[in-house]
Structure formats: structure tokens, C-alpha cells
C-alpha positions in Angstrom: 0.2 -0.2 0.1 1.4 3.4 -0.8 1.8 6.3 1.7 -1.1 8.3 -0.5 -3.6 5.4 0.1 -2.5 5.1 3.6 -3.4 8.8 4.0 -6.7 8.6 3.0 -7.7 5.3 4.6 -6.7 7.1 7.8 -8.6 10.2 7.1 -11.7 8.1 5.9 -11.6 6.5 9.2 -11.5 9.6 11.4 -14.4 10.8 9.2 -16.4 7.6 10.1 -15.7 8.2 13.8 -16.5 11.9 13.7 -20.1 10.8 11.7 -20.6 8.1 14.0 -20.2 10.5 17.0 -22.4 13.0 15.4 -25.1 10.8 15.0 -25.0 9.1 18.4 -25.1 12.7 20.0 -28.1 13.7 17.7 -30.0 10.5 18.2 -29.5 10.9 21.9 -30.9 14.6 21.8 -33.8 13.1 19.9 -34.7 10.4 22.0 -35.0 12.9 24.9 -37.5 15.0 23.0 -41.4 14.4 23.5 -41.7 13.8 19.7 -39.6 10.7 19.7 -41.5 9.4 22.8 -44.8 9.7 21.2 -44.5 10.3 17.3 -47.4 12.0 15.8 -49.6 10.0 13.4 -51.8 12.0 11.0 -54.5 10.9 8.6 -55.9 13.0 5.8 -56.7 16.5 6.9 -54.6 16.8 9.9 -51.4 18.8 10.4 -49.7 20.1 13.5 -52.0 23.1 13.5 -55.3 21.8 12.1 -57.9 19.0 12.1 -60.0 19.2 9.2 -63.5 17.8 9.1 -66.7 17.9 7.1 -70.6 17.7 7.1 -73.6 18.5 5.5 -76.8 20.4 6.6 -80.0 21.4 5.3 -79.4 25.0 5.2 -82.1 25.5 2.5 -85.0 23.5 1.5 -87.9 21.7 3.3 -86.1 20.7 6.6 -84.0 23.9 6.9 -85.1 23.9 10.6 -82.7 21.1 11.6 -79.7 23.5 10.2 -79.6 25.1 13.8 -78.1 22.1 15.0 -75.4 22.7 12.6 -74.6 26.2 13.3 -74.5 25.7 16.9 -72.3 22.8 16.7 -70.0 24.9 14.7 -70.2 27.8 17.3 -69.2 25.4 20.0 -66.1 24.3 17.9 -65.4 27.8 17.6 -65.0 28.5 21.2 -63.0 25.6 21.6 -60.5 26.9 18.8 -60.5 30.3 20.7 -59.1 28.4 23.8 -56.3 26.8 21.7 -58.0 23.9 20.1 -57.3 20.2 20.7 -53.5 19.7 21.3 -52.7 23.1 19.9 -54.7 22.1 16.6 -57.7 24.2 15.2 -60.8 22.4 14.1 -61.6 23.3 10.7 -65.2 22.3 10.0 -66.3 22.5 6.5 -70.3 22.7 6.5 -71.9 22.5 3.3 -75.8 23.2 2.2 -77.4 19.8 0.9 -80.9 21.4 0.7 -82.2 17.8 2.4 -81.7 16.4 -1.2 -80.1 13.1 -1.4 -78.4 13.9 -4.7 -77.0 17.0 -3.1 -75.8 15.3 -0.1 -73.7 12.7 -2.2 -72.3 15.6 -4.4 -71.4 17.7 -1.4 -70.1 14.6 0.6 -67.8 13.5 -2.2 -66.3 16.9 -2.4 -65.6 17.0 1.2 -63.8 13.6 1.1 -62.2 13.9 -2.3 -61.5 17.4 -2.7 -61.3 18.9 0.6 -59.8 15.6 2.0 -61.3 15.7 5.4 -60.2 13.5 8.3 -64.0 12.5 9.0 -67.6 13.2 8.0 -68.8 14.5 11.6 -72.4 15.8 12.3 -74.4 15.4 9.1 -77.9 16.5 9.7 -80.9 14.8 9.2 -81.8 10.8 8.8 -82.3 11.0 5.3 -78.9 12.5 4.6 -76.8 10.1 7.1 -78.6 7.3 5.1 -77.8 8.5 1.7 -74.1 8.5 2.4 -73.5 5.7 4.4 -72.4 3.3 1.7 -70.4 5.8 0.0 -68.3 7.0 3.3 -68.0 3.2 4.2 -66.5 2.3 1.0 -63.9 5.1 1.3 -62.9 3.8 5.2 -64.0 7.3 6.1 -65.3 7.7 9.8 -68.8 8.9 9.5 -69.5 10.2 13.3 -72.3 11.6 15.0 -75.0 12.2 12.5 -78.2 13.8 14.0 -80.3 10.6 13.1 -81.4 7.7 15.1 -82.2 5.3 12.0 -81.5 1.7 13.1 -80.0 1.0 9.4 -77.0 2.6 10.7 -76.6 0.6 13.9 -75.0 -2.1 11.6 -71.5 -2.7 12.3 -70.9 -5.4 9.7 -72.4 -3.5 6.8 -71.2 0.0 8.2 -68.2 -0.2 10.3 -67.1 3.3 10.0 -70.5 4.8 11.0 -71.7 5.7 14.4 -75.1 7.9 14.6 -75.6 10.3 17.5 -79.3 10.9 18.2 -81.9 9.2 20.1 -82.5 6.0 18.2 -85.7 5.2 16.4 -85.3 1.9 17.1 -85.2 2.5 20.7 -87.8 5.2 21.0 -90.5 3.6 18.7 -90.1 0.5 21.1 -90.1 2.6 24.2 -93.8 4.1 23.1 -95.0 0.5 22.3 -93.9 -0.7 25.6 -95.4 2.1 27.4 -98.9 1.5 25.8 -98.6 -2.0 26.4 -98.1 -1.7 30.0 -100.6 1.2 30.4 -103.4 1.0 27.8 -103.2 -2.6 26.2 -106.6 -2.5 24.7 -105.5 0.8 22.8 -106.6 1.5 19.2 -103.8 3.4 17.7 -103.7 5.7 14.7 -100.0 6.8 13.3 -99.0 9.6 11.4 -95.5 9.1 9.6 -93.2 10.7 7.3 -92.8 8.7 4.2 -89.1 8.2 4.3 -86.4 6.6 6.6 -87.3 9.1 9.2 -90.8 8.3 9.8 -90.4 4.7 8.7 -87.8 4.0 11.3 -90.2 5.0 14.2 -92.9 3.0 12.8 -91.2 -0.2 12.3 -89.8 -0.4 15.4 -93.1 0.5 17.1 -94.6 -2.3 15.4 -91.7 -5.0 16.3 -92.3 -4.1 19.8 -96.0 -4.8 19.7 -95.5 -8.0 17.9 -98.3 -10.3 17.1 -100.9 -7.1 18.5 -99.5 -4.9 16.0 -102.2 -5.9 13.5 -105.0 -5.6 15.9 -103.9 -2.7 17.9 -103.0 -0.3 14.9 -105.9 0.4 13.2 -105.2 3.1 10.6 -101.6 4.4 9.3 -101.3 7.6 7.3 -98.2 8.7 5.5 -97.3 12.2 4.1 -94.6 13.4 1.9 -92.2 16.1 3.3 -93.0 18.3 0.2 -96.8 18.7 1.0 -98.0 21.8 2.5 -100.5 20.3 5.2 -101.6 17.1 6.6 -105.0 18.1 7.3 -106.8 15.3 5.1 -104.3 12.7 6.9 -105.9 14.0 10.3 -109.3 13.8 9.3 -109.0 10.2 8.3 -107.3 9.1 11.6 -109.8 10.5 13.5 -112.5 8.6 11.8 -110.5 5.2 12.4 -111.9 5.9 15.9 -108.7 5.6 17.4 -108.0 6.7 21.0 -104.1 6.7 20.7 -102.2 8.9 18.0 -98.7 8.2 17.4 -96.8 10.5 15.3 -93.5 9.9 13.5 -92.9 13.5 12.2 -90.6 16.5 11.8 -91.5 19.9 13.4 -93.5 21.8 10.9 -95.9 18.6 10.5 -95.7 17.9 14.2 -97.1 21.3 15.0 -99.8 21.3 12.3 -101.0 17.5 13.4 -101.2 18.8 17.1 -103.3 21.9 16.1 -105.7 20.2 13.5 -106.2 17.3 15.9 -107.5 20.1 18.5 -109.4 21.8 16.1 -111.4 18.5 14.9 -112.6 17.9 18.4 -110.6 14.5 18.5 -108.9 13.8 22.0 -106.7 10.7 21.8 -103.8 10.0 23.8 -101.1 11.8 21.8 -97.1 10.9 21.4 -94.7 12.8 19.6 -91.2 12.0 19.0 -88.2 13.6 21.1 -87.2 14.9 17.8 -89.9 17.6 17.8 -90.7 17.8 21.7 -89.6 21.5 21.8 -91.9 23.7 23.6 -90.6 27.0 21.8 -90.8 25.9 18.2 -93.5 23.1 18.1 -96.0 23.2 21.1 -96.2 26.8 21.3 -96.6 27.4 17.4 -99.3 24.6 17.8 -100.9 26.2 20.6 -100.3 25.5 24.4 -104.1 24.5 25.0 -104.0 22.0 22.1 -100.6 20.8 23.2 -101.3 20.2 26.8 -101.4 16.2 27.4 -99.1 15.4 24.7 -96.4 12.4 25.6 -92.9 12.1 24.6 -89.9 10.4 25.6 -87.2 12.5 27.4 -83.6 11.7 27.7 -81.9 15.2 28.2 -83.0 18.5 29.9 -85.4 20.7 27.7 -84.4 24.4 27.6 -87.6 25.8 27.4 -88.7 23.9 30.4 -89.0 26.0 33.5 -88.0 23.2 35.7 -84.2 23.3 34.5 -84.2 27.0 35.0 -81.8 27.4 37.9 -79.9 23.9 36.9 -76.2 24.7 36.8 -75.5 22.4 33.3 -78.3 24.6 31.8 -77.0 28.1 33.1 -73.7 26.9 31.2 -75.4 26.2 28.3 -77.1 29.7 28.3 -73.7 31.5 28.9 -72.4 29.7 25.7 -75.3 30.6 23.8 -75.3 34.2 24.7 -71.7 34.5 24.0 -71.1 32.2 21.2 -74.1 31.6 19.1 -75.9 35.0 20.1 -78.2 34.7 17.0 -79.6 31.3 17.7 -82.6 30.5 19.5 -81.7 29.4 23.0 -85.0 27.7 23.7 -84.6 25.5 20.5 -83.9 21.9 20.9 -82.0 22.0 18.0 -79.7 24.4 19.4 -79.0 22.0 22.1 -78.3 19.3 19.6 -75.5 21.4 18.5 -74.2 22.0 21.8 -74.3 18.6 22.9 -72.9 16.9 19.6 -70.2 19.6 19.8 -69.1 18.2 22.9 -69.1 14.7 22.1 -66.8 15.4 19.1 -64.5 17.3 21.2 -64.5 14.4 23.8 -63.7 11.7 21.0 -61.0 14.0 19.4 -59.3 14.5 22.7 -59.2 11.0 23.3 -57.3 10.3 20.1 -54.3 12.1 21.3 -51.8 12.8 18.5 -52.8 9.5 16.6 -55.3 11.4 14.5 -55.4 8.9 11.9 -59.1 7.7 10.7 -58.3 4.0 12.2 -57.7 5.6 15.6 -60.6 8.1 15.4 -63.3 5.1 14.5 -61.5 3.0 17.4 -62.0 5.8 20.0 -65.6 6.7 18.9 -66.5 3.0 19.5 -64.8 2.8 22.6 -67.3 4.7 24.7 -68.4 3.4 28.5 -70.5 5.1 30.9 -69.9 8.6 29.8 -72.3 10.9 31.2 -72.5 14.6 29.1 -73.8 17.6 30.7 -77.9 18.0 29.9 -78.4 14.3 29.8 -81.1 13.0 32.6 -79.3 11.5 35.7 -78.7 7.7 35.0 -78.6 8.1 31.3 -75.0 7.4 30.2 -73.4 7.0 27.0 -72.3 3.3 25.8 -70.9 3.1 22.2 -69.1 -0.3 21.3 -68.0 -2.0 18.2 -71.1 -4.1 18.1 -73.5 -1.8 19.3 -73.5 2.1 18.0 -76.6 3.1 20.0 -75.2 5.6 22.2 -78.2 5.5 24.8 -80.9 3.0 25.3 -82.8 5.0 28.2 -85.2 7.5 28.8 -88.4 8.6 30.9 -91.9 9.3 29.4 -93.5 12.7 30.0 -96.4 14.8 29.5 -96.6 18.2 28.7 -98.5 20.1 31.4 -99.1 23.5 29.5 -95.8 24.9 31.0 -93.2 22.2 30.9 -92.7 18.4 31.0 -94.0 16.3 33.8 -92.2 12.8 34.2 -95.0 10.2 34.1 -92.5 7.0 34.1 -89.3 5.9 35.5 -86.5 5.3 33.0 -87.2 2.7 30.3 -84.3 0.9 29.0 -84.6 -0.9 25.7 -81.8 -3.6 25.2 -80.4 -4.3 21.7 -82.5 -6.5 19.8 -79.8 -8.1 17.7 
């Protein structure tokens, strides 16, 4: 070996020693940082500074009253962002109008997933919208979380493993009313008014299932209506003529108010039951008329903002303070406002549980691992449980009667176990 070669070898060895020392020093430094101890994992729509989510809501169209839920939900997320966000990340909710039209819902949801590349579809408003997009988002393995729907079709972990709805279950609620009637009025003659879509049929199917073999005898008349019709007067006249002494509604707010009012005007006095989705004093019972609404029953699972019994409740005071500061243009007494507030809390709870693992896989894992969670404004004894096998968040409620001022509880908690 020549002296030149020896010199190069010696120099190269020293360089290797130097590089190795530097690498060791840097490695020790990195290992000592929190980043190395718990490296962040991000899915689409997530950076060190942002969590991008998407939803649709009927800001226009025949179900525009429901859009209050989305607006208040987004106001809640703005409050969280103002306080620093979640783990230093701002929540960017992209909320698009779908007009309560299935083709538009699909179009807007595709835009959110494929163009905006959101981490998840969260808080989509309406049963029709959520049922419409379920197949698509599951095919893309995009978490479809906390939609404002109680459709039993979406409690299907095999077909829709990426879907977790977040509203009073139609299956649970329909069965609750049937169980209450069987216990308190087993000889009832029942008339049913239902919206002719997944929303209305969801309640009716569950109600019939709980009645079992007695359904064909006890239900003496059914009348459907389409969401686009101006009134349901003719249906009420037909239902009254059936001789029914129990009147079950599976309606949305506009038609619930019309049905209560028309029932009163025609002198029909059945035991009347309305779904919890429309059991708001301010935007359904007052428009229908307080006298006409007195005596109406519903299932209650949370505190009602327009019910005077909760006026001094600390959780209700917190809700009202939030609405004054962050959603001053929205109706405080409206149940849809409270939906948005509670859904916002649930979104934040699950995102916090994800920590720095903000992948789609971990998001759906956390959303389906909820055990005995009690959120503010839920009644005592009603806790949230969501699992891989059962996506219904809560299964208990109490039957209450409207006494002209507020809701008077007339039953203890009624719990409906999974039927699968």
C-alpha cells in the first residue's frame, strides 16, 4: 500500500468516527424529546396546526329548521378553537348545504372527502342525509360520526363499520312508546301519522316490532305524508275517523305542529305521542298552541331548555352562557340548538381521546370505545355507551307529559336492550 493510500484510509476512518459520534449525539438528543417518545400519526386533513372535518346540513329546503343544530355545533367548535383548540390544533369544520336532497348530499360529501380531504364526516344533519351517504363513506373507510339521526339502519357494524350515529335511536324510541302503551293502555286503538321516508318509517317499524303479534289488531289506521306537501289536514281527518284513542306521530317539526293543532281543531282527543326530535316547547308546541299541546307525551332523555323546571340547573346555566357569547343569533330555547351544543361536546371528547394519533383508524376506534360517559344536560342515569357491536349511544329515557308549561315525568327510566 502506498503512503498516499494509507493517508486516505486514515482520513476516511477519522471521518467515520466523527460522523458516528455526531449521529450518536443527535440520536440521544432526539430520544430525549417528547416527539420521539410519542410520534404523531396523522390521517388526511390533519397537520400540526389543523384538524379538518366535514359535514352537510339542510341550510335550505323543507327541513331547514334542522340546520340550527349544525350552526350551534360549529359555534361550539369555534369556542374550543379560541381556547387553543385540541392539542394545539384548530378544528376546521367545513359545513356545506345539501338542501335535504339526497343527490346534493352525495355530491357535497364527495367534495368533502375527495377534494377537501377531510379526516372524517362529522355531524351530518338529518336521517335522510346520513342514510344516503353511509354506503359511500364506508366504501372509502372514512369515519362517519355523530350524525343527527337515530336510524336503526345505521346501527350495523358489519355493513357500516365506519358509522356511529348520535341521536335518540328510532328503534329504541319506537319500542319505548310501544312498551309504555302495552303497560298502561293494552286495549288501545292506535292511529299513526308518519313521514314517508327513513325517518318516519324507522319509528313505525320499531313500534310495530315491539307490539309484536298485537300490532295488526291495535293499529287501526296508518297515514303517510311526503315532506314536500303543504299540510296534513286530510290525514288527520282520516285518522280521527278510524276511532283511534291513541295517536302516534313520526313527524318532523312543521308537521308535528300542524298535526297537534288540527287534532285539536277537529275535536279529536286521543292520547297523543310525539317523537323526542320534535318535542320542543318553543318551536313546536307553542306554534301548535299551548292548549292544543297540553297532554301530549314524549320520551325525554335530556333537559329541555324551554322547560322552566331546569331554569336554575347549573348545566343549563352553562348552556345559556355559551349561547349568549358564542351563538347570540340562535334560538336558545330551541331543542335543535341544544343538539348542536351536545354534539359539539361529543366531537371534542373523542378528538381529545385520540391524542396525537389522529388517523382515521384511531378516530373510529375511540368513537366505538365509549363506556358510561355522562355528558352535561343528559338526565340522571342516562350514560353513553358505544361499542364495536352496538352503535346506539343511549338506550334509556323517561315518558313525560306536557302540562302546559313544561314536561312532567310520568314514568321511571325505560331501557330498551339491543334487539340483535
